[in-house]
N, C-alpha and C positions, 0 to 999 in steps of 0.2 A: 311419338312413341318410339320412332328410331333414335332420338337424342337420348331417351332414357335408357335405353338399351345399351348405347354407347357408353354412358356414364356408368351404368351397373358394370358393364365390363371393365371399364378403367379401373374401377375400386376393387374388382376381384383381382385384376392383375396386380394391382399394388398389394393387395393383400396376400398373394401367393408369392411374389417376387420381389417385393420392396420398391422404393424409389430408387432413382439414380441417386449416387452418393452426393452429388452437388445440389440435389433437391431436398435432402433431408435437413431437418431443423435440428439445432442443438437444444436437446430436451430441457436443459438447465436454463433456458431463456423464458420458459414457461412458468407461470405464477401457479400455485395450486389450483385456483378457479379455473385458469385456462388449460392445465394439465387434465382436470377431470372432463373438460368437454373433449379434448383430444383423445382421451382413453375411452370413453363413452363412444365416440365415432368409430373406434375400433372394435366396438362390440362388447366391450367389458364393463363390468360393475365399478360404479364411482369409488368405491373403497379401495379398488387397486391403485388408483392414482394417489391416494394418500401414502400407500405402502411404497410407490415408486419415490415419491417426494421425500420420504423418510430415508430410503437409501441415498438419495442423491446428497442430501443435506445435514443428516444426522450420522449417518454412516460413511459418508464421504465416497460412495461407490463410483469407480470410473470404468465400469462396464456393465451391460446388462447381465452378463452371466453372473455376476456376484449376487445378484438378488434372488437368492434362493428361496424365498417362500413366494415367489412368483412362478407360475406354471412354465414348463418348457416351450409351450405353444405361444405364451404371451410374451416370453423372452425373444423368441424368433421375431414376432409382430413387432416388437419394440426396436430390434437391430434393423429389420426392413424399413422402419419408417422414421427413426431418430438416430442421432449421433450424440456422443458425449465428447465434447472438443477439450480434452483434458490437457494440462500442460506437462511436458516431460523433462527429466533432469538431461542437460546437456553436456554439463563439466561442472565439477565440484571441487573446491580447493578448501583445505583445511590449514589453518594457521597453527603456530606453536603455541598461542595463546589461546588456543580453542575455538576462536572464531571460524565459521563456516560460511563460505561463499559459495552460492549456487547460481548457475546460469541454467534457464529453463528455455527449451524450445516450444513455441505455441504452435497450434493446429496449421496455422499458415506460413510458418516457418520463421517468423521473427523471433528475436532472442530479448529476453528480460533477467532481471538479477533478484534475488533474495539474500538476506544475510542473516544467520544465527549469531547473536551476540550473547555468550553466556557467561553469567557472574554467579559461579556455584556457591560463593561464600554468602551471598546475599539471597539464595534460592530465586534467582531473577534471571530469565531465560527470554530474551527479546528477538522477535523476527521482525525485521524491516523487509516491507513488502513494496514492490512497485505498482503504480497506477497507470502508466502510460508506457507504450513503445517509443523511447526516445523522449524528448522534450523540447518545447517551443520556446523557453525562457532564457536561454543561452547565458546563463551565469558564468563569468569567466573562470571561475577556479573549479568547475565541475566537469568531469568527463561525459556525463550525460548530455550537458549543455553543448557538447561538441556534435551531437546526434540531432538530426531534424525529427519532429514529432510525427510518427507514422501514424497511430490511432491509440485510443483509450482502450484500456484493458476491459475485457468483460468482468463483472461481478464475480463469475464462477472461476475466472483465471486469478482473480486477486485471492479468492478463498482457497484455490488449490496451493497457492504459495505458503498459506498459513498451514495448510494440513500436511504437505511434503516436508515442510522445515520442523514441523513438530515431530514427525517421524525420526527426522535427523536428530532432534534433542533426546528423544527416547533411546535411540539405539547409541548414542555417544555419551549421554550423560545419566540416563536412566530417569529423566524428568521432563514433564511437558512444559511447553512454552508458556509463560505467564503473561506476557505483554506484547503487544503488536504495536508498531509504529508505521505509519504511512509515510517513509522519509527515502523511499528507494528511487528508481527511476520514475521521472514524471512529476507533475504539479497536480496532486489530488484534487484541489478546489477547481481545476479545470477538466476534471473527469467525475463530477460532482454526482451525476447520477449513478453511476457505475460503483463508485466508492461507497455511497450511501447504501446502496443494495447489498454490496458485499459484507457491509458492517451489519446489516440485518440479517445476513445467513450465518454470521459469526455469533451474533448475540441473543437472537430468538431462541426460546424452547423448541421450535422445530429444527433448529439447526445445531451449533456447537455450544450454545447457551453460555458463552463467555460474558463476563462483566464489561459494558462499556467504559468503565472506569480504567480498564486495563489498555484502552486503546488510545493512540494519541495520533492526530491529524496534524501533519507538518506542511505549511504552507510558505512559499516564497513571499506572499502577501499580495493576495487579491481582496481588497477591501469589500467589494459588494458582496463577494461569496462568504467571507467572514460573518457578514450581517445575515445572510441567508442562513448560515449554520445556526446562527442564534435564533432566527425566527422559527426554524425547523425543530426547535429545542432537542438539539442534539446533545446526548450525554457524554460524548467522548471528550478527551482532553484536546487542548488546541497547543501548537507550538508554532512560533514565527520564526523562521529562518532569517534571523537579522543580520548578523556579520558585520554589520557596521551601524554606528548609533548617530551619524550625521548624513544629510542628503548627498553632500558632495562624495564622500567616500562610498556610499551605497550605490549612487548612480553609477559609478566608475566599475563596479564588479557585478551589479545586478540590473540589467535595463528595466526590469519591470518596475524599479523605483521612479522611473521618470513618470509613470502613469498612477503609481500608488505610492506617494511619498510618505514620510514618516508621519507627519501630521495627519494625513488622510488614514494611515493605518492604526495610529493610536485611537482615532476617533471610533473606527471599527471596533477594535480591541475593547474600548470602554463599552460600546453597546453590547457586544458580545457577553463580557462578563455582568453586565447590568442585567442581561436576560436570562443568563445559564448559571452563574456563579460557579462555571466550571475553571478547572486549573488552566492557567496560561504559562507557557514557557517560552524562553527565548533560546533559541540556538545560534551560537556565536563562535565561529570558527575563528582561532587566533592565528593571524597571517605575520609573519616576520615583518617587522618595521612597516607595518601599514595600519593596524587597528587594535594594537596591543598597550599603547601607552597610557598614562595615568590620566591624561586629557581625555582618550576614548573612554576610559573607564567612568570618567566624570560625566560624559555625554549619556553614556549606557544608563548610569543611576537616574538621570532626569526622566528617562522613560520608564520609570518603574514605580512612579508616585501615584498613580490614579487607580491601581489595582493590584492585588497580590500576583507577584511573578517569580518564577524559579529561572535562574540562569544557568544553562547548560555551556560550559567554556569547552570547546573540541579542538583537541591536537589536529593539525591538518593532516591528512595523507597525501603528499604530492603526487602529481599525474605527468605522464609525458607531454610536453608540448605546453606546458603552462609554467609561468615564471615564478608563481607563489610557492612559498616554503613555510614549514611550520614555524610557529615563533619559539623563542627561548622558554625553557621551562620556568627559569628563574622570573621572566618577564610575564609569562602567564600566572604564576604564583602570586606576584606583586598586584598584577590586575585584578585577581580573583580577591585577594586580601581587601583592597580598597572598596569593593563592592560589600563584602561581608562587614567592614568597619561601619556601613551604613544600613546594617541589618537586612541586607538584601540576601535571600538563598541563593547560594551559587554552588555549584558541582563543577569540578573539572574533570572531563572525560578523556583519560589518555589515548592515544591513537591504537587501535585494534587492527590486526591483520595486516601488520607491516610487511611481512613476508609473501603475501598473496596480493590478488588484485581487489583489496578490499575498498577501495575508493568508489562511490557511486557513479555507475556506468562503466567502470574500468574494464571489467571482464567481458561484457556484453559489446563494447566497443571494438574489442580485439577483431571482430567479424563483421 
């Protein structure tokens, strides 16, 4: 009897005064099913959980006070027992070409980046989101590669990047974002559970209801996870950050290639395409006097024979402390034309945000 009274008193204290801040659970970690149980434990009706869930994922509420169709008493109880670990803008840089780079601070103080890449002429407004704090892959040309991996982002922290950058797109261009690319800080396929959960929040009718065909996951090349993506019947697009079309050069700039060489990756991509028929792209940064010769183009063409591929040739944004430089534009054009002559779809993406810290990890790495 004594223990029951103590338990009851503890519940009453929590109800009246709330938990310590460190004890509060992030309410966005709950599924609808577990949220229903938690809300019923607070003495509320089941339908309230569905209302809260809608506020979190469809209306993107970042505080309980925003949930105006809930009673004040319930909002007080929610604030006493839960927290919403929202990301907040820490620094924003706007380029003369319209690119917007945002540094966001997480609830634990860590910094990440997102980029809005507007192409108004094509009605294309792309947000590039991060999936990890730092990165473990140490690619030699990447500012994020100079940072050690601290942790994976929560699905809600990825979701927040899309919501906040969408607000920027509306404010600056009067147009919502049209595309999402997981090409920011971190390796998405090493944060697989969180990335896939974030895609669910972005694409499902209970969330933002975006088309998965407008979403691209970019990987440095984790073969077994590419196959898992296929096995999970994902509908998103896949991009391989290739950057070199022979193992010797790729080993030199991307240590991940030593465990996931090109033959292994091509096998995984064939498996992925066979199971999903989803679009595959190669991301190929052109470095000066390294990977932009016609011989490199011929090697790259050989990697395009087993499934349809779109190649995005990217001008490099140089970063401090790294010796790589962007390739000459004429060399890039010749490289691209060699591929087009073989009926390979090629897009040359000119460097964006040259006057800001637009390279991946460049702004977050300043602190």
